[in-house]
C-alpha positions, 0 to 999 in steps of 0.5 A: 825702199825706205818709206818715211812718213811726212809729219807736219806739225798742225798738218791736215791729213787724209787717211784710209784704214782697212779691216783685216782681210776686209772683213765687214766689221762695221756692217754692225751699227754696234761696232760703228758706235764703238769706233766713234767712242774710240775716237772720242776717247783718244781726242780727249787725250790727244786732240785733233779735229775730224774734218771729214769721215766715212765709215764703210763695212770694211774700211774708212776714210777720214781727214784730220787736222792736228793742233798747232805744234802736234805731228803724231798721228800714228799714236792717235791711230794706234790707240783708236785701233786698239780701243776699237779692237778690244771693245769689238771683241767684247760685244760678241758680234764677231766670232773667234775665227775673226781674232786669229790676227788679234786685231780687226785692222790691217797693219798700218794705214795709208796717209796723205798730207793735204797740200792746199785747199784744192787738195783738201776739197778733192779729198773731202769729195772723195770721202763723201762720194765713197759709198756711191763709188762702192755701190752702197747707195745712189746718193752720198746723203743716203749713207748714214755713217758719213760727215756729209750730213754735217756739210749739208746742214752747214750749207756747204753741200746740197742734199742732192750733191753727186747723186747718181741717176736712178 
């Protein structure tokens, strides 16, 4: 089967990226900081807006909007992944056995072109609820590495949004 990416200039996309063999690279706050620095570095040269994000120990979900006329999210991801891998290697938080694949990431990533506002809202909710889904926390607000905190500060979501009963 021939898979063709759906590029939409100025499009909004949902992405999932997974670490190599689901190793929990991002259980270390230091590596999460590196990932954030990689995002900032790439955004300087290849702008995009992060609309929602959650970073879990072995994967991340995020939603981006590209600038008008821009459609190349693949280059942005390639650069983020390579910067993050190189910097994580230098921290010593991962042992040599983690580098057999030469990357902390699985090859490729999954993307979905957001079709409309309802689709966007559903994916934002999915991003923010993911730490609860995986059993890391009872309430989405309890997960530190999530854009839900901005959504709560901006009054878009309440602090008790989708909390599981204790």
